[in-house]
C-alpha positions in Angstrom: 0.0 0.0 0.0 1.3 3.5 -0.9 2.5 5.7 2.0 -0.1 8.5 1.2 -2.9 6.0 1.4 -1.6 4.7 4.7 -1.5 8.3 6.1 -5.1 9.0 5.0 -6.4 5.8 6.6 -4.4 6.5 9.7 -5.8 10.1 9.9 -9.4 8.8 9.6 -8.8 6.3 12.4 -7.2 8.8 14.7 -9.8 11.6 14.0 -13.1 10.0 13.1 -15.1 12.7 14.8 -13.3 15.5 12.9 -13.9 13.9 9.5 -17.6 13.4 10.2 -17.9 17.0 11.3 -16.2 18.3 8.1 -18.4 16.2 5.9 -21.5 17.2 7.8 -20.5 20.9 7.5 -20.0 20.5 3.7 -23.3 18.8 3.4 -25.0 21.6 5.3 -23.3 24.3 3.2 -24.4 22.5 0.0 -27.9 22.2 1.3 -27.9 25.8 2.4 -26.6 26.9 -1.0 -29.2 24.8 -2.8 -31.9 26.2 -0.5 -30.7 29.7 -1.2 -30.8 29.0 -5.0 -34.3 27.6 -4.8 -35.3 30.6 -2.7 -33.7 32.9 -5.3 -35.6 31.2 -8.1 -38.8 31.7 -6.3 -38.1 35.4 -5.8 -36.7 36.1 -9.3 -39.4 34.1 -11.2 -42.4 35.4 -9.3 -45.0 37.0 -11.5 -44.2 34.9 -14.6 -40.7 36.5 -14.9 -39.1 33.3 -16.0 -40.1 31.6 -19.2 -42.1 28.4 -19.4 -40.6 25.5 -21.3 -44.0 24.2 -22.3 -43.7 26.0 -25.6 -40.6 24.0 -26.5 -42.8 21.1 -27.4 -44.2 23.1 -30.3 -41.2 25.4 -30.8 -40.0 25.8 -34.4 -37.3 28.4 -35.1 -38.1 31.0 -37.8 -37.1 29.8 -41.3 -35.3 32.0 -43.7 -36.6 32.8 -47.2 -34.2 31.8 -49.9 -33.4 33.6 -53.1 -32.5 31.7 -56.3 -31.0 32.9 -59.6 -32.7 32.6 -62.9 -31.2 29.2 -63.4 -32.2 27.9 -60.0 -28.9 28.4 -58.3 -28.9 29.6 -54.7 -28.1 33.3 -54.1 -28.9 34.2 -50.5 -31.2 34.0 -47.5 -33.5 36.6 -46.1 -34.6 36.4 -42.5 -34.1 37.8 -39.0 -32.0 34.7 -38.4 -30.7 32.7 -41.2 -31.3 29.1 -40.3 -31.8 25.7 -41.9 -33.0 23.0 -39.5 -31.3 19.6 -39.4 -32.0 16.4 -37.3 -29.4 15.3 -34.7 -28.9 12.0 -36.5 -27.8 14.0 -39.6 -25.2 15.9 -37.7 -21.9 13.9 -37.7 -20.5 12.8 -34.3 -17.3 14.8 -34.9 -19.4 18.0 -35.1 -21.3 17.1 -31.9 -18.1 16.2 -30.1 -16.4 19.5 -31.1 -19.2 21.6 -29.6 -19.5 19.5 -26.5 -15.8 19.5 -25.8 -15.6 23.3 -26.3 -18.8 24.5 -24.7 -19.7 21.9 -22.0 -17.4 18.9 -21.6 -19.6 17.5 -18.8 -22.8 17.9 -20.8 -23.8 14.2 -20.7 -23.2 13.9 -16.9 -24.9 17.0 -15.4 -28.6 17.9 -15.1 -28.5 21.3 -16.6 -26.0 23.0 -14.2 -22.3 22.1 -14.1 -21.7 22.5 -10.4 -17.9 22.0 -10.7 -17.6 24.9 -13.1 -20.1 27.0 -11.2 -18.1 26.6 -8.0 -14.9 27.6 -9.8 -16.6 30.7 -11.2 -18.0 31.7 -7.8 -14.5 31.5 -6.3 -13.0 33.6 -9.0 -15.8 36.1 -9.3 -14.3 38.6 -6.8 -11.3 38.9 -9.1 -12.8 38.3 -12.6 -16.4 39.4 -12.1 -18.9 37.4 -14.2 -16.7 37.3 -17.3 -15.8 33.7 -16.4 -19.1 32.3 -17.4 -20.3 28.8 -16.5 -23.2 28.4 -18.9 -23.8 24.9 -20.0 -25.2 23.9 -23.4 -28.6 23.6 -21.8 -28.3 27.1 -20.2 -27.2 28.6 -23.6 -30.2 27.0 -25.2 -32.5 28.5 -22.6 -31.0 32.0 -23.3 -31.3 31.6 -27.1 -34.8 30.3 -27.1 -36.2 32.8 -24.7 -34.3 36.0 -25.4 -37.3 38.2 -24.3 -37.3 36.7 -20.8 -33.6 36.1 -20.4 -31.4 39.1 -21.3 -27.8 38.9 -22.3 -26.5 41.2 -19.5 -23.8 39.7 -17.3 -25.5 39.4 -13.9 -26.3 36.8 -11.3 -30.0 37.2 -12.0 -29.5 36.2 -15.6 -27.5 33.1 -14.5 -30.2 32.1 -12.0 -32.9 32.4 -14.7 -30.8 30.3 -17.1 -30.1 27.7 -14.5 -33.8 27.3 -13.5 -35.0 27.0 -17.2 -32.1 24.6 -17.9 -33.1 22.3 -15.0 -36.7 22.2 -16.3 -35.5 21.4 -19.9 -33.3 18.6 -18.6 -36.2 17.2 -16.6 -38.4 17.0 -19.7 -36.1 16.2 -22.6 -33.2 13.8 -23.2 -29.7 14.9 -24.0 -30.0 14.0 -27.7 -33.0 16.3 -28.1 -31.4 19.1 -26.2 -28.2 19.0 -28.3 -30.3 19.0 -31.5 -32.1 22.1 -30.4 -28.9 23.8 -29.4 -27.0 23.0 -32.7 -29.9 24.4 -34.7 -30.2 27.5 -32.5 -26.7 28.7 -31.9 -25.5 32.0 -33.4 -22.3 31.2 -35.4 -21.8 34.7 -36.9 -21.9 36.1 -40.4 -25.7 36.0 -40.2 -25.7 32.2 -39.8 -27.7 30.4 -37.1 -27.3 26.7 -36.6 -24.6 24.4 -37.8 -26.2 23.6 -41.2 -26.5 27.3 -42.3 -23.0 28.1 -40.9 -21.5 25.1 -42.8 -23.1 26.3 -46.0 -22.0 29.9 -45.6 -18.4 29.2 -44.5 -17.6 26.1 -46.4 -20.2 25.8 -49.1 -21.4 22.3 -48.1 -23.7 20.6 -45.7 -22.8 19.9 -42.2 -23.0 16.2 -43.1 -19.8 16.6 -45.1 -17.6 18.5 -42.7 -14.2 17.2 -41.7 -12.6 17.5 -38.3 -10.8 20.8 -39.0 -14.0 22.4 -40.3 -16.1 21.0 -37.4 -13.6 22.6 -35.0 -13.8 25.9 -36.9 -17.6 26.0 -36.3 -17.2 25.0 -32.7 -14.7 27.8 -32.2 -17.3 30.5 -33.0 -19.8 30.6 -30.1 -17.2 32.1 -27.8 -17.1 35.3 -30.0 -18.7 34.9 -33.5 -17.5 38.3 -34.7 -14.0 38.0 -33.4 -13.3 34.6 -34.8 -15.2 35.0 -38.1 -13.0 33.0 -40.6 -14.0 35.2 -43.5 -12.9 38.5 -41.9 -10.2 37.1 -39.6 -8.8 33.9 -40.9 -5.7 33.9 -38.7 -7.7 34.3 -35.5 -10.1 31.6 -36.7 -7.2 29.1 -37.3 -5.7 29.8 -33.8 -9.1 29.3 -32.1 -9.8 26.2 -34.2 -6.5 24.6 -33.1 -7.4 25.3 -29.5 -10.7 23.4 -30.0 -8.8 20.5 -31.6 -6.5 20.5 -28.6 -9.5 20.3 -26.2 -10.9 17.3 -28.2 -7.6 15.5 -28.0 -7.2 16.2 -24.3 -10.7 14.8 -23.7 -9.9 11.6 -25.6 -12.3 12.3 -28.4 -9.7 12.2 -31.1 -6.2 10.8 -31.4 -2.9 12.7 -31.4 -2.4 11.9 -35.0 -5.9 13.1 -36.0 -5.3 16.3 -34.0 -2.0 17.0 -35.8 -3.5 16.5 -39.2 -6.5 18.7 -38.4 -4.2 21.5 -37.2 -2.2 21.4 -40.4 -5.4 21.5 -42.6 -5.6 24.8 -44.5 -8.6 27.0 -44.1 -10.6 26.5 -47.3 -13.6 28.8 -47.4 -16.3 28.6 -50.1 -16.7 31.0 -53.0 -19.1 33.7 -52.2 -21.4 32.7 -55.1 -22.0 29.4 -53.3 -22.3 30.8 -49.7 -24.9 33.5 -50.4 -22.5 36.4 -50.4 -22.9 37.4 -54.1 -24.8 40.4 -55.4 -25.5 42.0 -52.0 -26.9 45.2 -53.5 -29.3 43.2 -55.6 -30.3 41.0 -52.7 -31.1 44.1 -50.6 -33.0 45.7 -53.4 -35.1 42.5 -53.7 -35.6 42.3 -50.0 -37.1 45.8 -49.9 -39.6 44.8 -52.5 -40.5 41.6 -50.8 -40.8 43.3 -47.4 -43.3 45.7 -48.9 -45.3 42.8 -50.3 -45.1 40.2 -47.5 -44.0 41.9 -44.3 -42.9 39.6 -41.4 -44.1 36.6 -43.5 -40.9 37.0 -45.5 -38.7 36.5 -42.4 -40.6 33.7 -40.7 -42.2 31.3 -43.2 -39.3 30.3 -45.4 -40.5 31.6 -48.8 -38.8 30.6 -52.0 -38.0 33.6 -54.2 -37.0 33.0 -57.8 -35.2 36.1 -59.3 -34.0 37.3 -62.6 -30.3 37.5 -61.6 -27.8 35.7 -63.8 -24.9 34.6 -61.5 -22.4 34.3 -64.4 -23.2 37.8 -65.6 -23.1 39.1 -62.1 -19.7 37.7 -61.5 -18.5 39.0 -64.9 -19.7 42.5 -64.0 -18.0 42.4 -60.6 -14.7 41.4 -62.2 -14.9 43.9 -65.0 -15.9 46.9 -62.9 -13.5 46.3 -60.0 -10.6 45.6 -62.4 -11.3 48.9 -64.2 -11.6 51.1 -61.1 -8.4 49.6 -59.6 -6.7 50.4 -62.9 -7.9 54.0 -62.6 -6.7 54.3 -59.0 -3.3 52.8 -60.0 -2.8 55.6 -62.5 -3.0 53.6 -65.7 -5.1 56.5 -67.2 -3.1 59.3 -65.8 -2.4 60.7 -62.3 -5.0 59.8 -59.7 -5.0 62.0 -56.6 -7.8 60.7 -54.4 -7.5 58.0 -51.7 -7.6 54.5 -53.1 -9.9 51.7 -52.0 -7.0 49.6 -50.7 -5.5 52.4 -48.6 -8.9 53.2 -47.1 -9.6 49.6 -46.2 -6.1 49.2 -44.7 -6.6 52.3 -42.4 -10.3 52.1 -41.7 -11.2 52.0 -38.0 -13.7 49.4 -36.9 -15.6 46.8 -39.0 -18.3 49.0 -40.4 -17.9 51.9 -42.8 -19.3 55.4 -42.6 -21.6 55.0 -45.7 -19.9 57.9 -47.6 -16.7 56.7 -49.0 -13.6 58.8 -50.0 -12.5 56.4 -52.7 -13.6 56.0 -56.3 -17.1 54.4 -56.4 -18.9 52.6 -59.2 -22.2 51.1 -60.2 -23.3 48.7 -62.9 -26.6 47.4 -64.2 -27.4 44.8 -66.8 -30.9 44.1 -68.2 -32.7 41.9 -70.6 -34.3 44.5 -72.9 -37.1 42.2 -73.8 -38.7 42.1 -70.4 -36.6 44.4 -68.1 -35.1 41.4 -66.1 -32.1 42.5 -64.1 -29.3 40.2 -64.9 -26.6 42.0 -62.8 -26.5 44.8 -60.3 -23.6 46.5 -58.5 -24.4 49.4 -56.2 -20.9 50.1 -54.9 -17.5 48.6 -54.3 -18.0 47.1 -50.8 -21.5 46.4 -49.3 -20.1 46.0 -45.8 -18.4 49.4 -46.0 -21.3 51.2 -47.7 -24.8 49.8 -48.1 -25.9 52.8 -50.2 -27.0 51.4 -53.6 -25.7 53.8 -56.2 -27.4 51.9 -59.0 -30.8 52.5 -57.5 -30.6 55.3 -54.9 -28.0 57.7 -56.2 -28.9 60.9 -58.0 -26.2 61.7 -60.5 -26.0 64.0 -63.5 -26.2 61.9 -66.7 -24.1 64.2 -68.9 -24.0 63.2 -72.5 -25.6 59.8 -71.7 -28.9 61.9 -71.7 -28.4 63.0 -75.3 -30.1 60.0 -77.0 -33.3 61.2 -75.5 -32.9 64.6 -77.2 -32.1 63.0 -80.6 -35.0 60.6 -80.2 -37.3 63.6 -79.8 -35.8 65.0 -83.0 -36.4 61.8 -84.9 -40.0 61.7 -83.7 -40.4 65.2 -84.9 -39.4 64.3 -88.4 -35.7 65.0 -88.4 -33.6 62.4 -90.2 -30.0 61.5 -89.3 -28.8 63.8 -92.1 -30.6 66.8 -90.6 -28.1 69.7 -90.4 -27.5 71.1 -86.9 -25.4 74.1 -86.0 -22.2 73.5 -84.0 -21.1 77.1 -83.7 -20.6 79.4 -80.7 -23.6 80.2 -78.6 -24.4 82.6 -75.8 -27.6 82.1 -73.8 -29.4 84.7 -71.7 -31.3 82.9 -68.9 -33.6 85.1 -66.7 -31.9 85.7 -63.3 -28.6 84.1 -64.3 -25.4 85.3 -66.0 -24.9 84.7 -69.7 -24.0 81.1 -70.5 -21.7 80.3 -73.3 -21.5 76.4 -73.6 -18.7 74.8 -75.4 -17.7 71.4 -76.7 -15.3 69.0 -75.0 -12.5 69.6 -77.5 -12.9 73.4 -77.3 -13.7 73.5 -81.0 -16.7 74.3 -83.2 -17.5 72.4 -86.4 -20.1 74.6 -87.9 -23.0 72.9 -89.7 -22.8 69.1 -89.3 -25.3 66.2 -89.7 -27.3 65.2 -86.7 -25.7 61.7 -86.9 -22.2 63.2 -86.5 -23.4 65.5 -83.7 -24.6 62.4 -81.7 -21.6 60.1 -82.3 -19.1 62.8 -81.6 -21.2 64.0 -78.6 -21.2 67.7 -79.6 -22.6 69.8 -76.9 -23.4 73.1 -78.6 -25.2 71.5 -81.6 -27.2 69.3 -79.2 -28.2 72.4 -77.2 -29.3 74.2 -80.3 -31.3 71.1 -81.4 -33.0 70.8 -78.0 -33.9 74.5 -78.0 -35.3 74.1 -81.5 -37.5 71.3 -80.3 -38.3 73.1 -77.0 -37.3 72.1 -73.5 -40.8 70.8 -72.7 -40.7 68.5 -75.7 -37.4 67.0 -74.4 -38.8 66.8 -70.9 -41.9 64.9 -72.1 -39.6 62.6 -74.1 -37.6 61.9 -71.0 -40.7 61.0 -69.1 -41.7 58.6 -71.9 -38.2 57.0 -71.5 -38.9 56.4 -67.8 -37.0 59.3 -66.2 -38.9 60.4 -63.0 -36.6 62.9 -61.4 -37.2 66.7 -61.7 -36.0 68.2 -65.0 -36.1 72.0 -65.0 -36.8 73.6 -68.4 -33.3 75.1 -69.0 -31.2 74.6 -72.1 -28.5 72.8 -70.0 -30.8 69.8 -69.7 -30.1 68.8 -73.3 -26.5 67.9 -72.3 -27.5 66.0 -69.2 -27.4 68.7 -66.4 -30.4 67.2 -64.6 -30.0 64.5 -62.0 -31.1 61.0 -62.8 -31.2 57.6 -61.1 -28.7 55.3 -62.8 -31.3 52.5 -63.0 -33.7 54.8 -64.9 -31.2 56.2 -67.4 -29.8 52.7 -68.1 -33.2 51.1 -68.5 -34.2 53.9 -70.8 -31.8 52.4 -73.4 -34.0 49.2 -73.5 -36.2 51.3 -75.8 -33.4 51.3 -78.4 -32.3 47.7 -77.9 -35.9 46.5 -78.2 -36.7 48.7 -81.2 -39.0 51.1 -79.5 -40.4 49.3 -76.5 -39.0 50.3 -73.1 -39.0 47.6 -70.4 -39.2 48.6 -66.7 -36.5 46.9 -64.5 -37.8 44.0 -62.5 -36.1 41.4 -60.4 -38.7 38.8 -59.2 -40.0 36.0 -61.3 -42.2 34.4 -58.7 -42.5 33.7 -55.0 -43.6 30.3 -53.6 -44.4 29.1 -50.1 -42.8 25.9 -48.7 -45.6 23.8 -50.4 -44.6 25.2 -53.8 -47.7 27.3 -54.1 -47.2 30.5 -56.0 -47.9 33.5 -53.8 -46.8 36.3 -56.1 -45.8 36.5 -59.8 -45.2 40.1 -60.9 -45.9 41.0 -64.5 -43.2 42.8 -66.5 -44.1 46.3 -67.7 -43.4 47.3 -71.3 -44.1 50.7 -72.8 -44.0 51.8 -76.4 -41.7 54.8 -76.6 -40.7 54.9 -80.3 -41.9 53.4 -83.5 -39.8 50.5 -84.8 -38.6 52.8 -87.6 -37.6 55.6 -85.3 -35.9 53.2 -82.9 -34.0 51.6 -85.7 -32.7 54.9 -86.9 -31.5 55.8 -83.4 -29.8 52.4 -83.1 -28.0 52.9 -86.4 -26.8 56.3 -85.2 -25.7 55.0 -81.9 -23.8 52.1 -83.6 -21.5 54.9 -84.8 -20.7 55.8 -81.2 -18.9 52.5 -80.7 -17.5 52.2 -84.3 -16.1 55.7 -84.9 -17.3 58.0 -82.1 -16.4 58.7 -78.5 -16.3 55.0 -77.4 -14.6 53.6 -80.6 -11.2 53.0 -79.0 -12.7 51.3 -75.9 -15.3 49.2 -77.7 -14.6 48.5 -81.3 -10.9 49.1 -81.0 -10.8 46.7 -78.0 -12.2 43.9 -80.2 -15.9 43.9 -79.5 -17.3 43.7 -83.0 -20.8 42.4 -82.4 -23.8 44.6 -83.4 -24.1 47.1 -80.6 -24.9 50.7 -79.9 -24.3 53.0 -77.0 -23.5 56.4 -75.6 -20.7 57.8 -73.4 -21.4 60.3 -70.7 -19.1 62.8 -69.0 -20.4 65.6 -66.8 -18.8 69.0 -66.2 -15.4 68.9 -64.6 -15.2 65.1 -64.9 -17.2 64.3 -61.7 -19.3 61.5 -63.3 -18.4 59.2 -66.2 -20.8 56.8 -67.9 -21.1 54.3 -70.6 -24.4 52.7 -71.5 -24.4 50.3 -74.3 -26.6 47.5 -75.7 -27.0 44.6 -78.0 -30.3 43.2 -79.1 -30.5 40.9 -76.1 -28.6 42.8 -73.3 -28.4 46.4 -72.0 -25.7 47.3 -69.6 -24.4 50.6 -68.1 -21.5 51.6 -66.0 -21.1 54.7 -63.8 -18.0 55.9 -61.9 -17.5 58.9 -59.6 -17.0 59.9 -56.0 -19.7 60.1 -53.3 -18.8 63.7 -52.7 -18.7 65.0 -56.2 -15.2 65.9 -57.3 -13.2 65.7 -60.5 -12.1 62.1 -60.9 -9.0 63.0 -62.7 -7.8 65.4 -65.3 -9.3 64.7 -68.7 -11.8 62.2 -67.3 -14.0 60.8 -70.1 -16.8 58.2 -70.1 -15.4 56.7 -73.3 -12.0 56.2 -71.6 -12.8 55.3 -68.0 -16.2 53.7 -68.0 -16.5 52.1 -71.5 -13.6 49.5 -70.9 -15.6 48.0 -68.0 -18.6 47.6 -70.3 -16.5 46.0 -73.0 -14.8 43.6 -70.6 -18.2 42.5 -69.3 -19.8 42.1 -72.7 -16.8 40.2 -74.0 -17.0 37.7 -71.2 -20.7 37.3 -71.4 -20.7 36.5 -75.1 -18.0 33.9 -74.7 -20.7 31.8 -73.0 -23.8 32.7 -75.0 -24.6 33.0 -78.7 -23.6 36.1 -80.5 -26.3 38.8 -80.5 -28.3 39.3 -83.7 -28.4 42.5 -85.6 -31.5 44.5 -85.6 -33.7 43.8 -88.7 -34.3 46.9 -90.8 -38.0 47.8 -91.1 -39.4 47.7 -94.6 -40.3 51.4 -94.5 -36.7 52.4 -94.1 -35.2 53.7 -97.4 -31.7 54.6 -98.4 -30.5 57.6 -100.3 -27.1 58.9 -101.5 -26.6 62.3 -100.0 -24.1 65.1 -99.5 -23.5 65.2 -95.7 -22.7 68.9 -95.7 -26.1 69.8 -96.9 -28.3 66.8 -96.1 -29.6 66.8 -99.7 -29.3 64.4 -102.6 -25.8 64.1 -104.0 -24.9 65.5 -107.5 -21.8 65.2 -109.7 -20.6 68.4 -108.2 -20.5 67.1 -104.6 -17.0 66.1 -103.4 -16.8 62.3 -103.1 -15.5 62.7 -99.5 -18.9 64.3 -98.6 -21.1 61.7 -100.3 -22.5 58.8 -98.2 -25.5 56.5 -97.9 -28.1 57.5 -95.3 -31.2 55.9 -94.0 -34.6 57.5 -93.8 -38.1 56.7 -92.6 -40.1 56.7 -95.8 -41.5 60.2 -96.4 -38.6 62.0 -94.6 -36.0 61.4 -97.3 -34.7 64.5 -99.2 -36.3 65.2 -102.6 -34.1 68.0 -103.7 -30.5 67.9 -105.1 -27.6 69.5 -103.3 -26.8 72.9 -104.6 -24.1 73.8 -102.1 -21.2 73.2 -104.4 -22.5 74.7 -107.7 -20.8 78.1 -107.2 -17.4 76.5 -106.7 -17.1 74.1 -109.6 -18.0 73.3 -113.2 -19.3 70.2 -114.8 -16.7 67.8 -115.8 -14.2 68.4 -113.0 -13.1 65.4 -111.0 -14.4 65.1 -107.5 -10.9 66.0 -106.2 -10.7 69.1 -108.4 -14.2 70.1 -107.3 -13.3 69.7 -103.7 -10.0 71.7 -104.1 -12.0 74.8 -105.4 -14.1 74.9 -102.3 -13.3 77.6 -99.6 -13.0 76.6 -96.0 -16.4 75.9 -94.2 -18.1 79.0 -92.8 -16.7 79.6 -89.3 -13.8 77.2 -89.8 -12.0 75.6 -86.8 -11.3 78.4 -84.3 -8.8 78.4 -81.5 -10.8 78.9 -78.3 -9.8 81.1 -75.4 -10.9 79.6 -72.0 -12.7 82.0 -69.6 -14.4 81.6 -66.3 -17.7 79.7 -66.7 -20.9 81.2 -65.3 -23.5 79.2 -63.5 -27.0 79.0 -65.1 -28.6 77.1 -62.2 -27.6 75.9 -58.7 -26.0 72.5 -59.1 -25.5 72.8 -62.8 -21.9 73.7 -63.8 -21.8 74.9 -67.5 -18.7 74.2 -69.5 -16.3 77.1 -70.1 -17.0 79.5 -72.9 -14.7 80.7 -75.7 -14.1 84.1 -77.3 -14.6 83.8 -81.0 -13.3 86.1 -83.8 -16.9 86.4 -85.1 -20.0 87.5 -83.3 -21.9 84.5 -81.8 -25.6 83.9 -82.1 -27.5 85.2 -79.0 -30.8 83.6 -78.0 -33.2 85.2 -75.6 -34.9 82.1 -74.1 -37.8 84.1 -72.8 -39.0 85.1 -76.3 -38.4 82.0 -78.4 -41.7 80.8 -80.0 -42.3 77.0 -79.5 -41.8 74.7 -82.5 -45.0 73.0 -83.6 -44.6 69.2 -83.2 -45.8 68.5 -86.8 -43.0 70.6 -88.4 -40.9 68.1 -90.4 -37.8 68.1 -92.4 -39.8 67.2 -95.5 -41.8 70.4 -95.1 -38.6 72.5 -94.8 -37.2 70.8 -97.9 -40.4 71.5 -99.9 -40.3 75.1 -99.1 -36.7 75.5 -100.1 -37.4 73.7 -103.4 -40.3 76.0 -104.2 -38.1 79.1 -104.0 -35.5 77.8 -106.5 -36.4 78.0 -110.2 -36.2 74.6 -111.9 -33.9 76.0 -114.6 -31.3 76.8 -111.9 -31.3 73.3 -110.4 -28.1 71.3 -111.3 -28.5 68.3 -113.6 -28.6 64.8 -112.0 
């Protein structure tokens, strides 16, 4: 017999009375403590202050509603608590052991309260306070199931309530049921409740398929879900995971070899498209619509929501847009002076952003023009940093991206693509404002040019003159037809995009071109079903006739030139995107917003870039240089996976004529060959008169080159501008700088201009001109 044992027996024999006294005292103290606890329970729980466990028999945690993409793939969950229930027999033993070893190693031997741990905490409480908790798994379950009766404050009262409810739970349910409820209820961070949802969000697979390292990673989270989040803090998560693996080894649940292998296992998290982290701005936009339709039913009854989102297109948009804004920040397009996204994130304090970011922001939207289905949506660069959805909520000046609406109004009022507009200097007198002398981006004036050229070269002054000719109210009415709902004041600056618009509205306006006249309102929800598969809601897409097919086809043909030889040519056509497509660049005053909105017959997409507090992005910022490359990268990737888009069929009423572009009239032998081209017309608007512009400068029989050589420079010529301080014509609208010209510019008094009748057409103008010229003076054909 060992010496220590001999000593103990000898002590008991020599002092039997003392031993009995000590044991009796301990028993008395325990009984006194138990009596005090039961007395405390009676006092604290009087008046129904403690929850009743009777509801546990019928307790079913709230189920989340799930969102699915257009092809049925999972997108995200919506709910107050994201949770998917799973039976205990479907949860692997390794997962159960990991949680028990970490949270309550004596779970299977106590009756709701771990008295060993409780005694230790009581002894340490004078030093550590109540930070050294002793909640068992059953006590945690009580707190999670009854949060309205058991608060989360650290106090003896809360512990007593937890202990009482835990004892009642243990008296009614077996350990297996208690563990099942706990593993389906526990908060595991990142919006995930329960082991099945957490497994899907972190690892992209069911809890049934977790290995030891992954099980330990989940079991590491209840201690501090935010601190040990493996997505945000992978190094902390690995350290805590290895601690859990060590506990399992020490308790004999796994071998030393298994522990070593699990600790060496790399942290392999799922792709965000699998875990429900993709398209957060789209998900929030859909959630708001569903909340308005279903209220709390959305968060409790586990609805199935089938959306229009295309995950492949969403991922392509995210890659293309982020790659482009990072290239801008890196100085690839010239010096960039603002704070970059990477610098901001590296020095940001706290986990949540302020909502207004100092770095370059961006937005992107892709739609199916046939029904308005949203295929991709990006509302900003980081949803966690800023939840403000710039694609839907932001008000931004559209700049030249608004011009197609002006030209559509012109086409509807009988003006063909060859209609001559005046790109010469202009001074406007607006009541109550200084004179405004708008200018073009290149600080030049081209004189009289075709409407087609004015659009694809995005000439400001000729567009303003055209809009004034139509009348501001005509343009405003056209914008309303195109789905623009924001205020548009009747000032000449609106023709070049000075009014604020929502990106989703100006981008979806282009569906009227892609769809040959029919505008589709953006929509995101195909149908909503309950858990039985019954359809609860099936919104009907809204389509509105904006242009006739002939008018829309002419606009498409003019906007094709934007990407073939206009302001986006180098970034679209020059970058190798040669499918049938049209579009329009947009750049606002001082380069604060840049846009490119383009389309094919089956896809409309638009990109915006700018800062939340409007500032110049960089010197010489242009939509065709900064925004268009993101559009091209997106479209190129999309059409690698899907068939090439078809060209738009030409309506039968569209006719072709050979014209002189300097006059817009039918070409003659006197017209220089460089000025002769084929142009399209809606039947009835084509020119009927021969060009007479070059008769005074040539004689029959001269070659086209000789004829051209005898011509004087165009009236006005190309003049060197002098930059002066720009005046303001309206608060919030910054006009471009004016130029001093050698010749006197045209001055319009906007208060006295008579409105243009809507039925005035180019054909009427041509007829009047023809009537004033004797037939004998008309040149031979």
